[in-house]
C-alpha positions in Angstrom: 8.4 35.9 -14.8 7.8 35.2 -11.1 10.4 34.0 -8.6 7.7 32.0 -6.7 8.5 28.3 -6.6 5.9 25.6 -6.5 6.0 22.1 -5.0 6.1 19.2 -7.4 5.2 15.8 -6.0 4.5 17.4 -2.6 1.7 19.1 -0.9 4.1 21.9 0.0 4.2 21.1 3.7 7.8 19.9 3.4 10.8 22.2 3.6 13.9 21.6 1.7 15.9 18.6 3.2 19.0 19.8 4.9 22.4 18.3 4.3 22.5 17.2 8.0 19.2 15.3 7.5 20.5 13.7 4.3 23.6 12.6 6.2 21.5 11.1 8.9 19.3 9.3 6.3 22.4 7.8 4.7 23.9 6.5 7.9 24.2 2.8 8.6 21.2 1.0 10.1 20.8 -2.0 12.3 18.4 -4.4 10.6 16.9 -7.8 11.4 16.9 -10.1 8.5 15.3 -13.6 8.3 16.4 -15.8 11.1 18.9 -18.6 10.7 16.4 -20.8 12.4 13.5 -20.3 14.8 14.8 -18.3 17.7 18.2 -17.7 16.0 17.9 -14.1 14.7 20.2 -12.5 12.2 20.7 -8.8 13.0 23.4 -6.8 11.1 24.6 -3.3 10.6 24.1 -2.4 7.0 24.4 0.5 4.6 22.2 1.2 1.6 24.1 0.9 -1.6 23.4 1.5 -5.3 23.6 -1.3 -7.8 23.9 1.3 -10.6 27.0 2.8 -8.8 28.5 -0.7 -8.4 28.0 -1.3 -12.1 29.4 2.1 -13.1 32.5 1.6 -10.9 33.2 -1.8 -12.4 32.4 -3.8 -9.3 29.8 -5.8 -11.2 31.7 -7.9 -13.8 30.6 -7.4 -17.4 29.5 -11.1 -17.5 26.9 -10.3 -14.8 25.6 -7.0 -16.1 22.7 -8.6 -18.0 21.6 -10.5 -14.9 22.1 -7.4 -12.7 19.9 -5.4 -15.1 17.2 -8.0 -15.0 17.2 -8.1 -11.2 17.2 -4.3 -11.0 14.5 -3.7 -13.5 12.5 -6.8 -12.6 12.1 -7.5 -16.4 13.6 -10.6 -17.9 14.6 -10.2 -21.6 12.6 -12.5 -23.9 15.7 -13.4 -25.9 17.6 -14.7 -22.9 17.0 -18.3 -22.4 16.6 -19.6 -18.9 19.6 -21.9 -18.5 21.4 -23.6 -15.6 23.7 -20.5 -15.3 20.8 -18.1 -14.6 20.5 -19.1 -10.9 24.3 -19.0 -10.6 24.3 -15.5 -12.0 21.5 -14.4 -9.6 23.5 -15.8 -6.7 26.6 -13.9 -7.8 24.6 -10.6 -7.9 22.9 -11.0 -4.6 26.1 -12.1 -3.0 27.9 -9.1 -4.5 25.2 -6.8 -3.1 25.4 -8.4 0.3 29.2 -7.9 0.3 28.7 -4.2 -0.4 25.8 -3.8 2.0 26.9 -5.7 5.2 29.0 -3.6 7.6 29.0 -5.7 10.7 29.3 -8.6 10.4 30.9 -8.2 7.0 30.6 -10.9 4.4 34.3 -11.5 4.8 33.8 -12.1 8.6 31.0 -14.5 7.9 33.1 -16.4 5.3 36.1 -16.5 7.6 33.9 -18.0 10.3 32.5 -20.6 7.8 29.0 -19.1 8.1 26.8 -19.3 5.0 23.8 -17.0 4.7 20.6 -18.7 3.6 19.0 -17.9 0.3 16.2 -16.1 2.1 18.7 -13.9 4.0 20.6 -13.1 0.8 17.4 -12.1 -1.1 16.2 -10.0 1.9 19.6 -8.2 1.9 19.3 -7.6 -1.8 15.7 -6.3 -1.4 16.9 -4.0 1.4 19.5 -2.5 -0.8 16.8 -1.7 -3.4 13.8 -0.7 -1.3 14.9 -0.2 2.3 13.3 -1.6 5.4 9.8 -1.7 3.8 11.0 -4.5 1.5 11.5 -6.7 4.6 7.9 -6.3 5.9 6.5 -9.6 4.5 9.0 -11.8 6.3 8.3 -9.9 9.6 4.6 -10.3 9.5 3.5 -12.9 12.1 1.1 -15.5 10.8 -2.4 -15.3 12.2 -3.1 -17.6 15.1 -4.4 -20.9 13.9 -6.5 -21.6 17.0 -9.0 -24.4 16.9 -12.3 -22.9 15.7 -14.5 -25.9 16.5 -15.4 -26.3 12.9 -14.4 -29.7 11.6 -15.5 -32.0 8.9 -15.9 -35.7 9.6 -13.8 -37.9 7.4 -15.4 -40.9 6.0 -13.3 -44.0 5.7 -13.8 -46.7 3.2 -15.1 -49.9 4.7 
């Protein structure tokens, strides 16, 4: 039996990741989330968190575990009826994830100041916790300029 190791899911050009590099990867980040309004950015210090760890440590109440599982897996159970409580449960989960993720300002600081995050901001924070900065790309893309192209159709009016 050979002691030679082979790379799996890698072209072999990567070395083993050092503990120092992993510590750096896991450090907090400064991230811009969707603005409160045009020209009113929301930038926060955040940390990546694990929904699975929150569930295991009991920080996700049992009553929300089904909803958390559906959000995490992206698959809704067929047996579960969509009811008026489903949106409330979704809010509870994304709020819980934002509380765990936000470092500065913290969710408590926002609450104390009477600041309520928008749905778009809460969903962006949730997406960040699951997929990192790449999950925020769609909201950052600038719309293409809508310059006047000179092409217009005449509108006929009824006489």
